[in-house]
C-alpha positions, 0 to 999 in steps of 0.5 A, spaced: 719 488 869 724 485 864 722 478 864 721 476 857 725 476 851 721 481 847 723 486 852 730 484 852 730 485 845 727 492 845 731 494 850 737 492 847 735 496 840 734 502 844 741 502 848 744 504 841 739 510 841 732 513 840 728 509 835 721 509 831 716 504 831 718 501 825 725 501 826 724 497 832 720 492 828 726 491 823 731 491 829 728 486 833 723 482 828 717 482 833 711 482 830 707 489 830 702 487 836 707 484 840 711 490 839 706 495 841 704 491 847 711 490 849 713 498 848 706 499 853 709 495 858 716 498 858 713 505 858 708 503 864 714 501 868 718 507 867 724 504 863 722 507 856 718 513 854 714 515 848 715 521 845 710 524 839 714 528 834 710 534 831 712 533 824 709 532 818 707 526 818 707 526 826 711 520 828 713 517 835 719 516 838 721 511 843 727 512 848 730 509 854 729 513 861 734 515 866 732 508 869 732 505 863 739 507 862 741 505 868 738 498 867 742 498 860 749 498 864 746 492 868 744 489 861 751 490 858 754 487 865 750 480 864 752 480 856 759 480 858 758 475 863 754 471 858 759 472 852 765 469 857 761 464 861 756 461 856 758 463 849 766 463 850 772 459 852 769 457 859 763 454 857 761 447 858 763 443 852 757 438 850 759 431 848 754 427 844 
């Protein structure tokens, strides 16, 4: 369900709150076509929802579902682990 770097990048961006398409493009750096595909896959899996805002002009907002919020908690745990063991003081030293 989240096996790609693109999906993780979108999820990370949505963890701070709802975003519109161009906001997600800016925060993730993903090209338009790849972002559209990734958003569709996340929506189909039930992790994220797409909400149409009837404004002038009409806008679309993306937000995490309750399932996505639960996943965010797990991702924060993985982030803490990576910061400690991969990026932090316990990471293996590379000897050149």
